C-alpha positions in Angstrom: 0.0 0.0 0.0 1.1 3.6 -0.5 0.3 6.3 2.2 -1.2 9.5 0.8 -1.4 12.8 2.4 -4.6 14.5 1.9 -6.3 18.0 2.9 -9.9 17.6 4.3 -12.6 19.7 6.3 -12.2 19.0 10.0 -16.0 18.2 10.1 -15.5 15.5 7.5 -12.7 14.0 9.0 -14.7 13.9 12.6 -17.6 12.4 10.6 -15.6 9.8 9.0 -13.8 9.2 12.5 -17.0 8.6 14.2 -18.5 6.4 11.6 -15.5 4.4 11.3 -15.4 3.7 15.1 -19.1 2.9 15.0 -18.8 0.2 12.5 -15.5 -0.9 13.9 -12.9 -0.2 11.1 -10.3 2.6 10.8 -10.3 5.8 9.0 -8.0 4.5 6.1 -10.2 1.4 5.7 -13.2 3.4 5.5 -11.7 5.8 3.1 -10.4 3.0 0.8 -14.0 1.6 0.8 -15.4 5.0 0.1 -13.1 5.7 -3.0 -13.8 2.0 -4.3 -17.4 2.8 -4.1 -17.2 6.3 -5.7 -14.9 4.8 -8.5 -17.4 1.9 -8.9 -20.2 4.5 -9.1 -18.6 6.6 -11.6 -17.8 3.6 -13.7 -21.5 2.4 -13.7 -22.6 5.8 -14.8 -20.3 5.9 -17.6 -21.4 2.4 -18.9 -25.2 3.6 -18.6 -24.1 6.7 -20.6 -22.7 4.6 -23.3 -25.7 2.3 -23.3 -28.0 5.3 -23.7 -25.8 6.7 -26.5 -25.8 3.4 -28.3 -29.6 3.2 -28.2 -29.7 6.8 -29.4 -27.7 5.9 -32.5 -29.5 2.4 -33.1 -32.9 2.6 -31.5 -34.9 -0.9 -30.8 -36.9 -1.7 -33.8 -40.4 -2.6 -33.2 -40.8 -6.3 -32.4 -37.0 -6.7 -32.3 -37.6 -8.6 -29.1 -40.9 -10.0 -29.6 -39.5 -13.7 -30.0 -38.6 -13.5 -26.3 -41.9 -12.2 -24.8 -43.5 -15.7 -24.6 -40.4 -16.7 -22.6 -40.9 -14.0 -20.0 -42.4 -14.8 -16.5 -43.1 -11.9 -14.2 -44.8 -14.2 -11.4 -47.8 -13.3 -9.7 
């Protein structure tokens, strides 16, 4: 691992420390998890944007997926 120095608001550090203690982890572990979660969220948003752009460039044609309609079962 690499040590990184960051500048954060005192209130933010206080909230992170309180939360980390409450859930039984360290400030560093909490921050690592938060950064991983933020990166995952950004990647997901990028994929969703690409997905929307793809359907904008090539919209679904009427009946394109109708062969699968009989296979769907939504339950009661």
